[in-house]
C-alpha positions in Angstrom: 168.7 34.3 58.9 171.0 32.4 61.3 172.8 35.5 62.5 169.5 37.3 63.3 168.3 34.3 65.3 171.5 34.2 67.3 171.4 38.0 68.0 167.8 37.7 69.2 168.7 34.8 71.4 171.7 36.7 73.0 169.7 39.8 73.5 166.7 38.0 75.0 168.9 36.1 77.4 170.2 39.4 78.8 166.8 41.1 78.8 165.1 38.3 80.7 167.9 38.0 83.2 167.2 41.5 84.3 163.4 41.7 83.7 162.5 38.5 85.7 158.9 38.3 84.3 156.3 36.3 86.1 152.7 35.4 85.0 150.1 38.0 86.1 152.5 40.9 86.1 151.5 44.1 84.3 154.1 45.0 81.7 154.5 48.1 79.5 156.5 47.6 76.3 157.7 50.9 74.9 158.3 50.9 71.1 156.9 47.3 70.9 157.1 47.3 67.1 155.7 44.1 65.6 155.5 42.4 69.0 158.8 40.5 69.3 158.8 40.8 73.1 155.1 41.8 73.8 153.7 38.6 72.2 156.2 36.3 73.9 155.5 37.9 77.3 151.7 37.7 76.8 152.2 34.0 76.0 154.0 33.7 79.3 150.9 35.0 81.1 151.8 38.6 81.6 149.3 41.4 81.2 151.0 43.3 78.4 150.4 46.9 77.1 152.5 47.7 74.0 152.9 51.3 72.6 154.4 52.2 69.2 154.1 55.1 66.9 154.0 53.0 63.8 150.5 51.9 62.7 152.0 49.4 60.2 154.0 47.7 62.9 151.1 47.5 65.3 148.9 46.1 62.6 151.4 43.3 62.2 151.6 42.8 65.9 147.8 42.6 66.1 147.7 40.1 63.3 150.2 37.8 65.0 148.4 38.2 68.3 145.1 37.2 66.8 146.7 34.2 65.0 148.2 33.0 68.3 145.1 33.7 70.3 146.9 36.1 72.6 145.2 38.9 74.6 147.2 42.1 75.0 146.7 45.8 74.6 148.4 47.5 71.7 148.3 51.3 71.6 149.3 53.6 68.7 150.9 56.8 69.8 153.9 58.9 70.6 155.3 57.8 74.0 156.5 61.4 74.6 152.8 62.5 74.6 150.9 59.5 75.9 149.9 59.8 79.6 150.9 57.0 81.8 149.3 56.4 85.2 151.7 56.5 88.1 152.4 53.2 89.9 150.5 51.2 87.4 153.0 48.6 86.0 155.2 45.9 87.6 157.6 46.0 84.6 158.6 48.4 81.9 160.5 47.1 78.9 162.0 48.7 75.8 164.4 47.0 73.4 166.1 48.7 70.4 163.7 51.6 70.5 165.2 54.2 72.8 167.8 54.9 70.1 165.0 56.5 68.1 163.3 58.6 70.9 164.0 62.4 70.4 163.9 62.9 74.2 165.0 59.6 75.8 165.6 61.0 79.3 162.0 62.4 79.4 160.6 59.0 78.3 162.6 57.1 80.9 161.5 59.4 83.7 157.9 59.1 82.7 158.1 55.3 82.4 159.9 55.0 85.8 157.1 57.0 87.5 154.6 54.5 86.0 156.4 51.6 87.8 155.0 50.3 91.1 157.3 50.4 94.1 159.6 47.4 93.6 159.0 47.4 89.9 161.7 46.9 87.3 162.5 48.9 84.1 164.7 47.2 81.6 166.1 49.0 78.5 168.2 47.3 75.8 169.9 49.3 73.1 172.4 48.9 70.3 175.6 50.0 72.0 177.4 53.1 71.0 181.1 53.0 70.2 180.8 49.4 69.0 181.1 47.6 65.7 177.4 47.2 65.6 176.5 50.9 65.9 179.3 51.6 63.3 177.7 49.0 61.0 174.3 50.7 61.2 175.8 54.1 60.8 177.5 53.1 57.6 174.3 51.6 56.3 172.5 54.8 57.1 175.0 56.9 55.1 174.5 54.6 52.1 170.7 54.7 52.3 169.1 58.1 53.0 165.8 56.4 53.8 167.2 54.2 56.6 165.6 54.7 60.0 169.2 54.6 61.4 169.7 58.1 60.1 167.6 59.2 63.1 169.2 56.9 65.7 171.4 57.9 68.6 173.6 55.1 70.1 174.5 55.0 73.8 177.3 53.3 75.6 176.3 51.5 78.8 177.3 54.4 81.0 175.6 56.9 78.8 172.4 54.8 79.0 172.5 54.6 82.8 173.2 58.4 82.9 169.8 59.1 81.2 168.0 58.3 84.5 170.1 59.0 87.6 167.8 57.3 90.1 166.8 53.9 91.2 168.9 50.8 91.8 170.8 50.1 88.6 172.4 47.1 86.9 174.0 46.8 83.5 174.7 43.8 81.3 176.8 43.7 78.1 176.9 41.3 75.3 176.9 40.7 71.5 180.6 40.8 71.0 180.9 39.3 67.5 180.7 41.9 64.8 177.8 42.4 62.5 179.9 41.8 59.4 181.8 38.8 60.8 183.3 36.9 57.8 182.2 33.4 57.2 179.5 33.6 59.9 178.6 30.4 61.8 176.8 30.0 65.1 179.8 28.1 66.5 182.3 30.8 65.5 180.1 33.6 66.8 179.5 31.9 70.2 183.3 31.2 70.5 183.9 35.0 70.1 181.1 35.7 72.6 182.7 33.4 75.2 186.2 34.6 74.7 185.3 38.3 74.8 183.1 38.0 77.9 186.1 36.5 79.7 188.8 38.8 78.4 186.7 42.0 78.5 188.7 43.5 75.7 185.9 44.0 73.1 183.2 46.6 73.0 179.7 45.1 73.4 177.2 45.5 70.5 174.2 45.4 72.9 173.8 46.8 76.4 170.9 46.3 78.7 170.2 48.3 81.8 167.8 47.8 84.7 166.4 50.3 87.2 164.6 49.0 90.3 162.1 51.4 91.9 162.6 51.5 95.7 160.9 53.5 98.4 
């Protein structure tokens, strides 16, 4: 789907601007799902550990990793309960997963402790108080089985407030609405550019970085 590809492109541009991944770095992907980021970063030469609670999603991630000949560690489990060794990762990443964690502040604190000094933690979420979160909320009301019935959406400031430590930076993007009429890439990118300059639209995606200092 053309819109899905553009959304992924916009989100990844923001994530990688903050993450600054380099070959050889150890990276932890929280809520890695089917491996959208984990596989790409393993392909870039990072030593990736992905954690997810869904056996089905991890099975798909393992299938894709085997097909691509990629070596990465994929762990099934609840991040709230899994033990993470302190100072063991250069990077921690989580994209559109924190919304579903029952205790997000606890998870972020644990993950931040697992960072080496100088390490970076990057968290990207569907933004609260935005057309995108409203779109998913409407869908959830229409479908009782939707995973979004269990989601909590955060604004940029709410996201930063979940972990009041470290050196922080926030990026905002995805300004075109999920239900944009007559979608085209050109139309959506024009809205992105205009909104980024004007600053008068709520972002649909926010991405925060915490850097661990001494």
